[in-house]
C-alpha positions in Angstrom: 67.2 -49.5 192.7 66.1 -50.5 196.3 62.6 -49.5 197.4 61.7 -48.8 193.9 59.3 -51.0 192.4 59.0 -51.4 188.4 55.5 -50.5 187.9 53.9 -52.8 185.3 50.8 -51.5 183.7 47.7 -54.0 184.0 45.7 -54.6 181.0 42.8 -56.3 183.0 41.2 -59.3 181.8 41.1 -59.9 178.1 37.5 -60.2 177.3 37.3 -59.5 173.5 38.7 -58.6 170.1 37.9 -55.8 168.0 36.7 -57.4 164.4 35.3 -54.3 162.8 35.1 -50.4 163.1 32.4 -48.4 161.6 34.4 -44.9 161.2 31.4 -42.9 160.5 29.4 -43.8 163.6 32.4 -44.6 165.8 31.3 -48.0 166.7 33.4 -51.2 167.1 32.4 -54.7 166.7 33.7 -56.9 169.4 33.6 -60.7 169.5 33.3 -61.3 173.3 35.0 -64.0 175.3 33.2 -63.1 178.5 30.2 -61.4 179.7 30.1 -57.6 179.3 27.2 -55.2 180.9 26.4 -51.5 180.2 28.3 -49.5 182.9 31.2 -51.9 182.8 34.4 -50.1 182.1 36.9 -51.4 179.1 40.4 -50.8 178.1 41.2 -51.1 174.2 44.7 -51.7 173.3 46.1 -51.9 169.9 48.7 -50.0 167.5 49.3 -46.6 169.0 45.7 -46.7 170.9 45.4 -47.5 174.5 42.2 -45.9 176.3 39.9 -46.7 179.0 36.3 -46.0 178.7 32.7 -47.0 180.1 30.4 -49.1 178.1 27.3 -46.5 177.8 25.5 -48.3 174.8 25.7 -51.9 173.2 24.0 -53.4 170.5 23.5 -57.0 168.8 21.8 -56.9 165.3 20.7 -53.1 165.6 18.8 -53.9 169.2 19.7 -52.2 172.2 21.1 -54.6 175.0 21.9 -54.3 178.5 24.3 -57.3 178.7 26.2 -59.5 176.6 27.5 -63.1 176.9 30.7 -65.1 175.8 30.4 -65.6 171.9 28.2 -62.7 171.2 29.2 -60.0 168.4 28.5 -56.8 169.8 28.5 -53.1 168.6 29.9 -50.7 171.3 30.1 -47.0 170.7 34.1 -46.3 171.4 35.5 -43.0 172.2 38.5 -43.2 169.9 39.2 -44.7 166.4 40.0 -48.4 166.7 41.1 -51.2 164.2 40.4 -55.1 163.5 42.6 -57.1 165.9 42.8 -54.7 169.1 42.3 -56.3 172.3 39.4 -55.3 174.6 40.0 -56.0 178.2 37.7 -55.6 181.4 39.3 -53.4 184.1 37.2 -55.1 186.7 
């Protein structure tokens, strides 16, 4: 296969893991390994799920925040149903 490149899908940088999902409101609780800001684009991968979305709202203890740091556990409104253990990547 000369000239062809095997295209590897880039997940981005691992920034956290889903620890809980609130089905009724579509919010994932994510334990962060890195800083995350409103407006950042994240990719969530796990099971059959693989989607990318912009972070439009984030909360810590029911308080809206604009930025979260490493070690924070944040609630993020997500576009699709996710499960505990799914990986969250930054696409920066």
